[in-house]
N, C-alpha and C positions, 0 to 999 in steps of 0.2 A: 510673231515672237512668242515663245513659250512664256508661261507665267513668270514674271520677273522675280528672280531671287535677289531682292534688293536689300541692302543693309548699309546704313551709315554708321560710322564709328570714328572716334578721334584717333588719329594715327599714332601708333606707338613707334619706338625708335626706328627711324628710317635712314638707311645708309646705302650708298651705291658703290659697286666696284665694276670696273669696265672689262667686258669680254664679249667677243663676237661669236655668233653661233653658226654652226654648219647646218646643211639641209637635213631633214628628217624623212621618215617614211611617208609623212603626210605631204611632203613637198614635191610638186611635179618635177620631172627631170629637168625642165627648162630652168628651174629655180635652184637646182642642187648646188650647194656651196662647198668649197674646199678651204675657205679662209677661216682663220681663227680670230679675226678681228672684224670690226664693224664695216659693213658695206651698205651704202645707201640704195634705196629702191629695190630691195628684195623683201619677201615676206619674212616675218619673224615670230618669235614667241613673246616678245615684249616690244611695245611701241612707246616712243617718246614724242610728245607734242610740245615743241619748244616754247610756245607762248599761248596764253589765253589773256584776253583783255575784255573785262566786263565792267569797267568803271563808267560812271555816267550812263549814257544811252548806248554805249558800245556793246556789241554782242560777239560771242565766239561759239561756233559749233564745231564739234569734232565728229568724224565718221570713223567707224571701226568695222572692218569686214572679217568675218570668220570663214575663211575660204576652204576649210577642210571638208572632207566627206562626212566627218563626225563633228558635231557642235562642241561647245565648251562653255565654261563660265568665265566671265571677264572680271578682273579686279581693276577698277579705276581709282587712281590716287591723284588727288589735286594738291600740289605743293605751292603755297602762296608766298609771294614776296613780303618780307617784314616791312613795317613802316618806321623803322629806326635804323641808324647806321652802326649801332653797337652789336656785339656778338649776342644774338638772341635765337630763340626757336623760330623756325619758319613754320607757321601753321599748316597742318596737313589734314586731309579728310579723304575717306575712301568709301567705296560702294561696290557691291557685287551685282552682276546682271547676267542672266542666261543669254547665250547667243547660239542659235541653231546653225546647221550646216548651210554655208553659202549666204548667210544673212548679213545685211548691212544695217548697223545701228547708228543712230544720229543722236548726239547729246548736246543740249544747250547748256553751256557751262554755268551761266548765271542761274538757271533753274536748278541745276544740280547743287550749287553752292549756297543758294538762298542768302547771298550777301555776307557770307562768312569770312571772305578774304579781306584783310585790312586795306589793301591798296587796289583790289580788283584785278590783280595781275599775277602771273606765275606760269607754271608749266604742269603738264599732265603725263602720268605714266600709266600704261594699260598693259596687263599681262594676262595670258591664259592660265587658269588654275582649276583645281579639282578638289573634292572633299575626300579626306582619308576615312575610309569605312572598313568594316571587317570583311568586305568583299573585294577590296583593292588588291591588285596583283602583288604589291610589295608589303601587304599587311603582315605584321609579326604578332601573333596572338600571345606570345610570352610576355610582352611588355605593352601591348595595345598601341603600337605605333606603326606608321608606314615608313619604310626606308626610302631615302631619296637617292638619286643617281650619284650624288657627290659625297655619300657617306653620312649624311645627316638623318634626322628622323622627324616625323610629324605626328603629333598626338591624335589619336582616334577622335573624329568629330571636328577636326580643324581643316581649313582650306590651306592649300599651298600651291605655288606656281607649278606648271608642268611644261615639258618640252612639247611644242605644238607647231611652230614654224609655218603657220598659215594665216597670221594676222597681218593685215595692212590697212592703211587708212589715210586720212588727210585732216588738216585743220583749216577753218574758214573764219576770217576776221571781217566783221561788219562794222565799219567806222561810222560813227555819228557825231564825233567831234570834241566833246568837252573833257579836259584833263581833270583828274581828281585833285582836290585841294590837299595841301600839306606837302611834305617832302619825304623821300626815302632813298636808300642806297647811297647817295652822295649828298652831303649837307647843302641845302639851298637849291637843290635841283628838283623840279617837279617829279612826282611819282610816275608820270607818263608824259610823252611828248605833247606839245601844243597841237591844236586841231589845224594843222597846215594841210594844204593841198585840197583835192576834191572832197566834197562832203555832201551826201554820203558816198561811201565807196566800199568795195568788197575785194579782198585778196585771199589767196589760198595756196597751200603747199602740202606736199606729202609728209606724213609722219616719218620719223626716223625709226626703222625697224631693226631690232637686235635679235639675232638668232641664238639657238642653243644647240650644242653639239651632242646633247644627250639623246638617248633612245626616245622615240616618240611616245608621248603620254606619261613618261616617267616623272615622278615628283622631283622638284628642285628645292634647294634651300635647306635650312636647318632651324628647328624650333629651339631657340635659346632663351635664357631667363629674360633677356632684353626684348625679345620678340622674334619674329621670323627674319632670318638673315639669308639673303641671296648674294651670290658673288659673280664677278665678271673677271675673266682672265683668258690667257692664250692657250690653255691646255684643257683636257677633259676633266681635270680636277675642279673646275669651276662650273657654275650653273649656266652662265651665258658667256658669249665670246667677249674678247677684250674691247674696251673703249679706246678711242684714239689718243695719241699723245698730244697732238696739237689740233687747233681749229684755225681755218683761214678762209678768206674771201676776197674778191675784188670789190671795189666800191667807187662811187662818185663823190667828189669833194663837195661838202656843203657850200651852197652859194654859187657854185660854178655852172656855167652854161654847158649843156650836154651835147657838145659838138664832138665829131670824130677828129682824129689827129694822128700823129703830129702834123704840123704845117711845114711847108706847103705840100700839096694843094688840097688836102682832104677837108679842111675846114669849110671849103666852099659848099659843103652839103647843107649848110645852115645850122640853125639851133633847133634841136629836137625838144628842148624843154629846159627848165632851170631846176637844179637840185636844191630843194628847200631844207631837207634834213636827211641825214644818214644815221640810222639807229642800229646799234649793235645789241643783239640779244644773246646773253650768255646764261648757262645754267651749270651747276656743279652736281654731278651724280653721286659724289661722295658726301652723303648727307645723313644726319641723324636727327630724329624728331625730338629726342629727350636730352640732347646735349646742346650747349650753346653752339650756334652755327659758326664753325671756324671760317675765318676769312679765306676765300679762294684767291691766292696770290698768283700772279703771272707776269712774265715779261712780254712785252709787245714790240713788234717792229713793223713799220709801215713803209712801203716803197712807193715813190711817185713814178711818173711816166719815164723819167730819166734814170731810174734804178737807184736813186739816192735813198738810203735808209734812214728812218727817223725812229729812234728807240725811246721807250718809256716803260713804266710799270703800271699795273692796275690791280685792283682787288674789289671783291663784292661778296655778299652773303647770299647763298642759295641760288638766287636768280636775279637778273636785272635786265632792263631795257634802257640803254643810255646813248645819247648822241655821241657820235664818234669824236667830235671836236671837244668833248669833255674828257675823253680818254687821253687825247693829245691835242692841246689847244692850237698847235701849228697846222692842223689839218682843216683849213678853211680857205675859201676863195680869197686870193690876195695875200695869204700867209706864206710862211717859208716852204711849206709842202707843195703849194701850188705854183705853177708858172704859166706863161701864156699859152702853152700847148699841153697842159697837164691837168685835165679835168678829172682824171681817174687815178687809181692806185690799187694796191692790194695790201692786206694786213694779216698778220699771224699772231696768235696767242699761244704761248707755251707755258704750261703749268710750272710753278715754283713752290717747293722743290719738284724736280722732274719725276722722282720716284719716292716710294715710301708711303706710310699710312696717311700722312697729311697732304699728299700730292693731290691737287684738284683733278677731277675727272670731267673735262669740259665738253659740252656740246653747245651748238649755237646756231643762230640764224641772223639774217640782216634784213632790215626794213628800210627801203629807200622811198622818200616822199618828194615828189616833184610838183610843179604847178599844174601839170596835166594828168597826173596819175600816181599810183603807188605800186610797189612790188614788195613781196616778201619771199625769201628763199632760204633754204638751209645752207649753212656754211659747209665748206669742204672739210671732211674729217680725215686726218692722216691715217694711213694704213699701218703705221708703226705702233705696236701695242704699248700702252703705258703700264705702270705698275698696277697690280690688281686692285679692285675696288669692292666695296660692300654696300648693300642696301638693306636696312632693317625696318620692318613694318610690323603692324600688329597681326596677331592670329585671330581669325574670325571663326566663331562657333555658331 
């Protein structure tokens, strides 16, 4: 690894806007993209790691691969869950690191944050970036700025995101058991799930990669008085491709035996395990560091095995990890959602309002804890673009 160009700073306004990116000149033909909305499991210019968990003895490591023939600089942004239920700032911290061609970097989140997050949980955003210099291709000597692909400008000597489309990675959770004291997100609910299931245990999933449709290596974003603003949308007027309109996933009902079904005769396969807890992980990419975190409001509908829909509403600030039966108390073994051959269901989260500046830009994952193992996986992200979103961060010099 080249000498690390590392810098920590308090994050300035951070806001996200959803847009999916197309392939670039750096992208091998097998990865070339034609969509203008997010697609999972393709390399991108920006990565989202939906969860880190470093409370107590728990650990999280993230891996980032710079797969291009040319290396880049990475910006890592750690966005922390607040420890209150009111509209507050979500603490954020960032770091710059050099990444050479085809290099894999591994970051221990607890080491990077040195205890700075109040609840020890949150999510991570990583993007490729470059420094605006007087030798940059888009440098304008008349005003000492670099022009970005979307009509913005970056001041000489400042970092800004670039179109790269060669980043991919994964997140790895090492469970050691003890939940942090106190409450957050929902009054009276622990900041993290209790230490159910196998202990210790390790689970992993791919990062969510978001592409840029702009020319390879071109600067993205705009230097504004509030900070660096990057945008997500479904046309080339935006820096990154559009984020999804809805997120959804299948799940097992908490407390239910994990048998196949319906009966008869499939239940004769026996019981594969018992679902102890089903945790929904949600994050809102429409986020600002310096404004009170607006509540992300959404409508929720869950369908059981027999296609009966159960509707509810939900809200959170910035990020949360919450048992599914706290979103809807009916989703439990023996409850109205469950019946004798219905250990499973699926759930969909739709932002409210669906469009406009206050519309949440949702990404998510689901964590299922059984008496014999755990799993964590990203939710399914709808291919229908939501309204554009914005992310504002600090400019680093």
